[in-house]
C-alpha beads as a LAMMPS data file, in Angstrom:
LAMMPS data file: protein, C-alpha beads

327 atoms
326 bonds

1 atom types
1 bond types

-500.0 500.0 xlo xhi
-500.0 500.0 ylo yhi
-500.0 500.0 zlo zhi

Masses

1 110.0

Atoms # bond

1 1 1 432.969 -318.774 -429.869
2 1 1 433.972 -320.963 -432.688
3 1 1 437.444 -322.501 -433.392
4 1 1 439.362 -321.144 -436.246
5 1 1 441.182 -322.693 -439.052
6 1 1 443.467 -321.370 -441.697
7 1 1 443.875 -322.788 -445.173
8 1 1 446.345 -321.900 -447.605
9 1 1 445.436 -322.385 -451.546
10 1 1 441.925 -321.805 -450.454
11 1 1 440.985 -320.390 -453.676
12 1 1 440.340 -323.640 -455.822
13 1 1 441.290 -327.242 -455.658
14 1 1 442.101 -329.585 -452.349
15 1 1 442.615 -325.869 -450.367
16 1 1 438.693 -324.720 -450.613
17 1 1 437.229 -328.286 -450.457
18 1 1 439.102 -328.145 -446.940
19 1 1 438.177 -324.711 -446.168
20 1 1 434.571 -325.771 -447.070
21 1 1 434.995 -328.855 -444.983
22 1 1 435.724 -326.636 -441.692
23 1 1 433.820 -324.023 -442.728
24 1 1 430.793 -326.746 -442.792
25 1 1 431.910 -327.689 -439.144
26 1 1 431.390 -324.435 -437.918
27 1 1 434.780 -323.736 -437.862
28 1 1 435.888 -319.505 -438.699
29 1 1 438.163 -319.923 -441.469
30 1 1 441.012 -317.660 -443.074
31 1 1 440.818 -318.256 -446.604
32 1 1 444.515 -317.440 -448.288
33 1 1 445.904 -317.603 -451.717
34 1 1 447.039 -314.845 -454.446
35 1 1 443.495 -314.188 -455.852
36 1 1 441.790 -311.659 -453.473
37 1 1 438.495 -311.742 -455.995
38 1 1 438.062 -315.619 -455.745
39 1 1 438.687 -315.669 -452.350
40 1 1 436.339 -312.938 -451.136
41 1 1 433.538 -314.791 -453.785
42 1 1 434.042 -318.051 -451.863
43 1 1 434.501 -316.782 -448.411
44 1 1 430.713 -314.734 -449.359
45 1 1 429.649 -318.220 -450.190
46 1 1 430.873 -319.556 -447.048
47 1 1 428.936 -316.995 -444.803
48 1 1 425.936 -317.772 -446.618
49 1 1 425.643 -321.611 -446.895
50 1 1 426.968 -321.798 -443.107
51 1 1 426.660 -318.799 -440.827
52 1 1 430.105 -318.835 -440.096
53 1 1 432.728 -315.940 -440.157
54 1 1 435.243 -316.272 -442.807
55 1 1 438.412 -313.821 -443.529
56 1 1 439.713 -313.886 -447.005
57 1 1 443.446 -312.345 -447.015
58 1 1 445.245 -312.090 -450.543
59 1 1 448.919 -314.017 -450.033
60 1 1 451.678 -315.077 -451.883
61 1 1 453.339 -318.029 -449.552
62 1 1 456.294 -317.891 -451.099
63 1 1 456.606 -314.703 -449.191
64 1 1 457.153 -315.002 -445.653
65 1 1 456.023 -311.977 -444.366
66 1 1 453.079 -311.880 -445.872
67 1 1 452.330 -315.251 -444.618
68 1 1 453.290 -313.738 -440.966
69 1 1 451.079 -311.141 -441.359
70 1 1 448.116 -313.156 -442.747
71 1 1 448.352 -315.459 -439.496
72 1 1 448.901 -312.030 -436.998
73 1 1 445.577 -310.842 -438.903
74 1 1 443.385 -313.707 -438.696
75 1 1 444.484 -313.689 -434.594
76 1 1 442.633 -310.407 -434.635
77 1 1 439.849 -310.704 -436.604
78 1 1 439.047 -313.922 -436.120
79 1 1 440.078 -314.999 -432.555
80 1 1 443.165 -317.548 -431.919
81 1 1 444.248 -320.234 -435.000
82 1 1 443.333 -323.826 -433.965
83 1 1 443.813 -325.214 -436.598
84 1 1 446.777 -323.998 -439.562
85 1 1 446.362 -326.538 -443.370
86 1 1 448.959 -325.817 -445.402
87 1 1 447.741 -326.489 -448.766
88 1 1 449.014 -324.187 -451.669
89 1 1 451.306 -326.109 -454.486
90 1 1 452.856 -325.009 -457.685
91 1 1 454.063 -327.526 -460.541
92 1 1 455.510 -327.317 -463.979
93 1 1 455.203 -330.712 -466.481
94 1 1 458.553 -331.050 -467.995
95 1 1 461.504 -333.028 -468.033
96 1 1 464.470 -331.676 -466.383
97 1 1 465.914 -330.944 -469.382
98 1 1 462.981 -328.608 -470.736
99 1 1 463.087 -326.336 -467.125
100 1 1 464.226 -322.994 -466.575
101 1 1 466.000 -322.437 -463.390
102 1 1 463.111 -320.026 -462.576
103 1 1 460.685 -322.519 -462.779
104 1 1 462.222 -324.605 -460.697
105 1 1 462.454 -322.129 -457.712
106 1 1 459.238 -320.862 -457.815
107 1 1 457.471 -324.244 -457.721
108 1 1 459.903 -324.609 -454.757
109 1 1 458.759 -321.938 -452.881
110 1 1 455.705 -321.975 -453.682
111 1 1 455.795 -325.644 -452.593
112 1 1 458.313 -326.171 -450.292
113 1 1 458.826 -322.335 -448.726
114 1 1 455.056 -321.957 -447.904
115 1 1 454.627 -324.409 -446.137
116 1 1 457.716 -324.081 -444.178
117 1 1 456.400 -320.237 -443.527
118 1 1 453.039 -321.389 -442.834
119 1 1 454.474 -323.717 -440.238
120 1 1 456.455 -320.937 -438.575
121 1 1 453.737 -318.458 -438.989
122 1 1 451.265 -320.873 -436.950
123 1 1 453.735 -321.757 -434.308
124 1 1 454.406 -318.551 -433.067
125 1 1 451.133 -317.953 -431.804
126 1 1 450.462 -321.742 -430.910
127 1 1 453.719 -322.052 -428.936
128 1 1 451.940 -319.147 -426.499
129 1 1 448.957 -321.231 -425.911
130 1 1 450.961 -324.507 -425.927
131 1 1 447.621 -325.766 -428.197
132 1 1 446.759 -326.658 -431.756
133 1 1 447.369 -328.400 -435.292
134 1 1 449.283 -327.825 -438.083
135 1 1 448.336 -330.346 -440.789
136 1 1 450.642 -330.266 -443.776
137 1 1 449.174 -331.771 -446.655
138 1 1 451.895 -333.630 -448.963
139 1 1 452.043 -336.192 -451.575
140 1 1 452.458 -340.119 -452.668
141 1 1 454.677 -337.985 -454.738
142 1 1 457.032 -337.055 -451.766
143 1 1 457.621 -340.918 -451.513
144 1 1 457.891 -341.911 -454.911
145 1 1 458.727 -339.166 -457.244
146 1 1 457.563 -339.271 -460.991
147 1 1 459.044 -338.087 -464.100
148 1 1 457.638 -334.385 -465.433
149 1 1 457.682 -333.064 -462.235
150 1 1 460.686 -333.264 -460.671
151 1 1 460.533 -329.499 -459.145
152 1 1 456.865 -330.520 -457.349
153 1 1 458.394 -333.997 -456.211
154 1 1 461.437 -332.674 -454.657
155 1 1 459.728 -329.785 -453.085
156 1 1 456.645 -332.411 -451.481
157 1 1 459.815 -334.557 -450.139
158 1 1 461.609 -331.585 -448.789
159 1 1 458.016 -330.992 -446.705
160 1 1 458.444 -334.272 -445.355
161 1 1 462.155 -333.769 -444.024
162 1 1 460.750 -330.481 -442.032
163 1 1 457.974 -331.834 -440.780
164 1 1 460.036 -334.647 -438.967
165 1 1 462.909 -332.189 -437.917
166 1 1 459.808 -329.833 -436.433
167 1 1 457.822 -332.951 -434.971
168 1 1 460.865 -334.329 -432.898
169 1 1 461.460 -330.732 -431.829
170 1 1 457.909 -330.112 -431.011
171 1 1 458.411 -333.526 -429.021
172 1 1 461.669 -332.308 -427.158
173 1 1 460.262 -328.660 -426.055
174 1 1 457.220 -330.828 -424.550
175 1 1 454.797 -329.105 -426.546
176 1 1 451.257 -330.371 -426.981
177 1 1 451.182 -329.072 -430.848
178 1 1 449.511 -331.646 -433.212
179 1 1 451.607 -331.988 -436.283
180 1 1 450.527 -334.108 -439.285
181 1 1 451.622 -335.334 -442.452
182 1 1 448.470 -335.916 -444.920
183 1 1 449.778 -337.726 -448.233
184 1 1 447.698 -337.275 -450.634
185 1 1 446.457 -339.503 -453.926
186 1 1 445.870 -337.750 -457.402
187 1 1 443.178 -335.662 -456.821
188 1 1 440.257 -333.850 -459.468
189 1 1 441.521 -330.602 -459.299
190 1 1 442.341 -327.782 -461.722
191 1 1 445.770 -327.611 -461.381
192 1 1 445.983 -330.363 -464.065
193 1 1 444.334 -326.688 -466.511
194 1 1 446.303 -323.980 -464.964
195 1 1 449.464 -326.143 -464.111
196 1 1 452.455 -324.428 -466.272
197 1 1 452.409 -327.106 -468.947
198 1 1 455.760 -327.900 -471.447
199 1 1 454.595 -330.731 -472.807
200 1 1 452.142 -329.288 -475.522
201 1 1 449.540 -331.658 -474.516
202 1 1 446.955 -331.063 -471.698
203 1 1 448.059 -332.903 -468.490
204 1 1 445.977 -335.317 -466.074
205 1 1 446.364 -337.172 -462.759
206 1 1 447.623 -340.581 -462.523
207 1 1 444.443 -342.927 -462.297
208 1 1 442.797 -343.367 -459.713
209 1 1 441.620 -340.137 -459.015
210 1 1 439.631 -338.643 -456.045
211 1 1 437.906 -336.359 -455.612
212 1 1 439.282 -333.263 -453.319
213 1 1 436.414 -333.451 -450.691
214 1 1 437.916 -336.837 -450.113
215 1 1 441.161 -335.157 -449.437
216 1 1 439.491 -332.788 -447.505
217 1 1 438.000 -335.359 -444.380
218 1 1 440.977 -336.887 -444.460
219 1 1 442.670 -333.248 -443.265
220 1 1 439.372 -333.267 -441.174
221 1 1 440.630 -336.279 -439.627
222 1 1 444.062 -335.433 -439.219
223 1 1 442.900 -332.415 -437.433
224 1 1 440.668 -334.148 -434.813
225 1 1 442.433 -337.121 -434.534
226 1 1 446.153 -337.575 -433.185
227 1 1 448.244 -339.399 -436.062
228 1 1 451.350 -338.686 -437.352
229 1 1 450.639 -339.566 -440.466
230 1 1 447.589 -340.190 -442.471
231 1 1 448.113 -342.134 -446.279
232 1 1 445.242 -341.439 -448.335
233 1 1 443.961 -344.064 -451.054
234 1 1 445.116 -347.191 -451.587
235 1 1 447.182 -346.106 -454.666
236 1 1 449.485 -343.893 -452.023
237 1 1 449.847 -346.540 -449.888
238 1 1 450.982 -349.099 -452.723
239 1 1 453.499 -346.332 -454.199
240 1 1 454.896 -345.691 -450.985
241 1 1 455.104 -349.762 -449.755
242 1 1 456.378 -350.175 -453.667
243 1 1 459.224 -347.815 -453.717
244 1 1 460.474 -348.919 -450.161
245 1 1 460.473 -352.470 -451.366
246 1 1 461.455 -352.243 -454.709
247 1 1 462.615 -348.576 -455.825
248 1 1 464.335 -349.853 -459.109
249 1 1 461.450 -351.653 -459.676
250 1 1 459.697 -348.786 -459.558
251 1 1 462.269 -346.460 -461.625
252 1 1 461.844 -348.391 -464.610
253 1 1 458.186 -348.669 -464.306
254 1 1 457.593 -344.955 -464.154
255 1 1 460.192 -344.703 -467.391
256 1 1 457.363 -346.519 -469.381
257 1 1 454.594 -345.393 -467.852
258 1 1 454.847 -342.148 -465.956
259 1 1 454.795 -339.785 -468.901
260 1 1 451.275 -341.258 -471.030
261 1 1 449.901 -341.737 -467.478
262 1 1 450.488 -337.640 -466.745
263 1 1 449.575 -336.547 -470.335
264 1 1 446.658 -337.087 -472.546
265 1 1 446.528 -337.160 -476.374
266 1 1 444.598 -333.633 -476.477
267 1 1 446.257 -330.468 -477.603
268 1 1 447.066 -327.799 -475.223
269 1 1 445.892 -324.700 -476.128
270 1 1 448.592 -321.896 -476.665
271 1 1 446.062 -319.534 -474.613
272 1 1 445.678 -322.299 -471.492
273 1 1 446.611 -320.700 -468.356
274 1 1 449.595 -320.474 -466.386
275 1 1 449.212 -319.983 -462.481
276 1 1 453.051 -320.452 -461.931
277 1 1 453.905 -316.918 -461.489
278 1 1 450.433 -315.119 -461.618
279 1 1 446.841 -316.242 -460.240
280 1 1 444.481 -316.821 -463.156
281 1 1 441.435 -314.984 -463.438
282 1 1 437.795 -316.371 -462.918
283 1 1 436.326 -318.807 -460.094
284 1 1 437.573 -321.895 -460.058
285 1 1 435.719 -324.616 -457.935
286 1 1 437.028 -326.980 -455.765
287 1 1 437.189 -329.945 -458.194
288 1 1 438.745 -330.423 -461.919
289 1 1 437.620 -331.796 -465.324
290 1 1 437.808 -335.210 -464.247
291 1 1 434.431 -335.622 -462.749
292 1 1 433.351 -338.625 -464.619
293 1 1 436.297 -340.803 -463.548
294 1 1 437.123 -339.462 -459.896
295 1 1 436.028 -341.520 -456.757
296 1 1 434.160 -339.866 -454.238
297 1 1 434.960 -342.593 -451.277
298 1 1 438.233 -344.560 -450.362
299 1 1 437.957 -347.626 -447.918
300 1 1 441.985 -347.113 -447.088
301 1 1 440.749 -343.817 -445.561
302 1 1 438.058 -345.931 -443.970
303 1 1 440.454 -348.426 -442.114
304 1 1 442.293 -345.126 -440.940
305 1 1 439.528 -343.625 -439.510
306 1 1 438.913 -346.872 -437.445
307 1 1 442.135 -348.295 -437.471
308 1 1 441.991 -348.970 -433.300
309 1 1 438.565 -350.261 -433.573
310 1 1 439.962 -352.681 -436.391
311 1 1 442.782 -353.419 -434.163
312 1 1 440.829 -354.254 -431.544
313 1 1 438.362 -356.913 -433.827
314 1 1 442.120 -358.200 -435.434
315 1 1 443.560 -359.035 -431.970
316 1 1 439.726 -360.808 -430.698
317 1 1 439.917 -362.544 -433.648
318 1 1 443.336 -363.777 -433.219
319 1 1 442.919 -364.744 -429.782
320 1 1 439.566 -366.445 -430.499
321 1 1 441.395 -368.675 -433.028
322 1 1 444.534 -369.343 -430.396
323 1 1 441.934 -370.272 -427.641
324 1 1 440.276 -373.006 -430.107
325 1 1 443.529 -374.187 -431.079
326 1 1 444.485 -374.713 -427.441
327 1 1 441.317 -376.668 -427.114

Bonds

1 1 1 2
2 1 2 3
3 1 3 4
4 1 4 5
5 1 5 6
6 1 6 7
7 1 7 8
8 1 8 9
9 1 9 10
10 1 10 11
11 1 11 12
12 1 12 13
13 1 13 14
14 1 14 15
15 1 15 16
16 1 16 17
17 1 17 18
18 1 18 19
19 1 19 20
20 1 20 21
21 1 21 22
22 1 22 23
23 1 23 24
24 1 24 25
25 1 25 26
26 1 26 27
27 1 27 28
28 1 28 29
29 1 29 30
30 1 30 31
31 1 31 32
32 1 32 33
33 1 33 34
34 1 34 35
35 1 35 36
36 1 36 37
37 1 37 38
38 1 38 39
39 1 39 40
40 1 40 41
41 1 41 42
42 1 42 43
43 1 43 44
44 1 44 45
45 1 45 46
46 1 46 47
47 1 47 48
48 1 48 49
49 1 49 50
50 1 50 51
51 1 51 52
52 1 52 53
53 1 53 54
54 1 54 55
55 1 55 56
56 1 56 57
57 1 57 58
58 1 58 59
59 1 59 60
60 1 60 61
61 1 61 62
62 1 62 63
63 1 63 64
64 1 64 65
65 1 65 66
66 1 66 67
67 1 67 68
68 1 68 69
69 1 69 70
70 1 70 71
71 1 71 72
72 1 72 73
73 1 73 74
74 1 74 75
75 1 75 76
76 1 76 77
77 1 77 78
78 1 78 79
79 1 79 80
80 1 80 81
81 1 81 82
82 1 82 83
83 1 83 84
84 1 84 85
85 1 85 86
86 1 86 87
87 1 87 88
88 1 88 89
89 1 89 90
90 1 90 91
91 1 91 92
92 1 92 93
93 1 93 94
94 1 94 95
95 1 95 96
96 1 96 97
97 1 97 98
98 1 98 99
99 1 99 100
100 1 100 101
101 1 101 102
102 1 102 103
103 1 103 104
104 1 104 105
105 1 105 106
106 1 106 107
107 1 107 108
108 1 108 109
109 1 109 110
110 1 110 111
111 1 111 112
112 1 112 113
113 1 113 114
114 1 114 115
115 1 115 116
116 1 116 117
117 1 117 118
118 1 118 119
119 1 119 120
120 1 120 121
121 1 121 122
122 1 122 123
123 1 123 124
124 1 124 125
125 1 125 126
126 1 126 127
127 1 127 128
128 1 128 129
129 1 129 130
130 1 130 131
131 1 131 132
132 1 132 133
133 1 133 134
134 1 134 135
135 1 135 136
136 1 136 137
137 1 137 138
138 1 138 139
139 1 139 140
140 1 140 141
141 1 141 142
142 1 142 143
143 1 143 144
144 1 144 145
145 1 145 146
146 1 146 147
147 1 147 148
148 1 148 149
149 1 149 150
150 1 150 151
151 1 151 152
152 1 152 153
153 1 153 154
154 1 154 155
155 1 155 156
156 1 156 157
157 1 157 158
158 1 158 159
159 1 159 160
160 1 160 161
161 1 161 162
162 1 162 163
163 1 163 164
164 1 164 165
165 1 165 166
166 1 166 167
167 1 167 168
168 1 168 169
169 1 169 170
170 1 170 171
171 1 171 172
172 1 172 173
173 1 173 174
174 1 174 175
175 1 175 176
176 1 176 177
177 1 177 178
178 1 178 179
179 1 179 180
180 1 180 181
181 1 181 182
182 1 182 183
183 1 183 184
184 1 184 185
185 1 185 186
186 1 186 187
187 1 187 188
188 1 188 189
189 1 189 190
190 1 190 191
191 1 191 192
192 1 192 193
193 1 193 194
194 1 194 195
195 1 195 196
196 1 196 197
197 1 197 198
198 1 198 199
199 1 199 200
200 1 200 201
201 1 201 202
202 1 202 203
203 1 203 204
204 1 204 205
205 1 205 206
206 1 206 207
207 1 207 208
208 1 208 209
209 1 209 210
210 1 210 211
211 1 211 212
212 1 212 213
213 1 213 214
214 1 214 215
215 1 215 216
216 1 216 217
217 1 217 218
218 1 218 219
219 1 219 220
220 1 220 221
221 1 221 222
222 1 222 223
223 1 223 224
224 1 224 225
225 1 225 226
226 1 226 227
227 1 227 228
228 1 228 229
229 1 229 230
230 1 230 231
231 1 231 232
232 1 232 233
233 1 233 234
234 1 234 235
235 1 235 236
236 1 236 237
237 1 237 238
238 1 238 239
239 1 239 240
240 1 240 241
241 1 241 242
242 1 242 243
243 1 243 244
244 1 244 245
245 1 245 246
246 1 246 247
247 1 247 248
248 1 248 249
249 1 249 250
250 1 250 251
251 1 251 252
252 1 252 253
253 1 253 254
254 1 254 255
255 1 255 256
256 1 256 257
257 1 257 258
258 1 258 259
259 1 259 260
260 1 260 261
261 1 261 262
262 1 262 263
263 1 263 264
264 1 264 265
265 1 265 266
266 1 266 267
267 1 267 268
268 1 268 269
269 1 269 270
270 1 270 271
271 1 271 272
272 1 272 273
273 1 273 274
274 1 274 275
275 1 275 276
276 1 276 277
277 1 277 278
278 1 278 279
279 1 279 280
280 1 280 281
281 1 281 282
282 1 282 283
283 1 283 284
284 1 284 285
285 1 285 286
286 1 286 287
287 1 287 288
288 1 288 289
289 1 289 290
290 1 290 291
291 1 291 292
292 1 292 293
293 1 293 294
294 1 294 295
295 1 295 296
296 1 296 297
297 1 297 298
298 1 298 299
299 1 299 300
300 1 300 301
301 1 301 302
302 1 302 303
303 1 303 304
304 1 304 305
305 1 305 306
306 1 306 307
307 1 307 308
308 1 308 309
309 1 309 310
310 1 310 311
311 1 311 312
312 1 312 313
313 1 313 314
314 1 314 315
315 1 315 316
316 1 316 317
317 1 317 318
318 1 318 319
319 1 319 320
320 1 320 321
321 1 321 322
322 1 322 323
323 1 323 324
324 1 324 325
325 1 325 326
326 1 326 327
C-alpha cells in the first residue's frame, strides 16, 4: 500500500508543484483547494502520468470543518495520512493605510488559520498511530517582514509561533510526529497575477526568484528527513540572519527598496484576477510569468541536504590542520 500525502493549495503554484513531487515519488495524493475543476484536472493528470491514486477535494482552508472533513475523507478513500503539507496562502499588495479590515481578516484566515486547521486535522489522525509528518510552508517573510504585504507577513509570523508551541507539546507528549517549517524565498508562481493588488501596477517576486520545483524538493526533503526548519535559498538565509543582526538597518533598506522590489512599471488591468475571496477560473500551472529569471536549483539547499556530510568533512579538515600544527 502506497503512502499518503495531503497538500493544501494544490491547485496551482507551490502547492501544485509539491503535490506533483509526491505523486512522482509514488505517494497517493489528496489535493485540497477551492477550485474543484482545476483540482480534478490536476488529479487526472497525476493519475495518467504517475499511475498513483489521487483525490480532489474542494476545500476552503479558512473553514475548519471543511479541512477536518477532508482529512477524514482522505483516510477513508486513500488510507492513513503519512504526510500533511500546509501550503495555501493569500496576500494583498497594499500599504496598511489602504487595507480594509475584511481583507486583513481574509488573508489571515487563509494563510494563518488555514495552516492551524491543517495541523489540527492531521494531528487528530496521526496521534492515534503515533507517526506522521506535518510540513508547514513558511517564508523568509515570517522572519523579516516587508512593506506592502503586512497581512501576509503577519500571518506567516503567526504560523511560526503556533508551530513552535505545538512542537514543544509533541515532545512533551512523547509523540513521534515530525513537525517541520520550510521557509521559502521568492518563488515564481501565479500569486503575482491573481493576488489582490491595490497598487495599480503588476506585482512581482523580490529577486532572486526560484522555480516552484525548488520549493517542492525542499518540502520533500523535509518530509523524509528529521529537521526542525529548512531554509530554502541563500536569499532566505541572508534575510533571516540580517534581521537578527541589524533589524533597524533592514527597516531602512526596505523603506527604500521594498516598494520597487515588489511592484513593476506595468499597469495592472482593471479586470485582473483576484483570488482573495473567490478562486479565479481556468487552469493555472505551478509556475508564473517569471520563467526567464527564475532559478531551477539552490546550492544552499544542496548544503542543507548534505549538511551531515559537510560537517563531517569540515571536522576532518579542522582535525587535519590541528594535527599538522602539532607536528
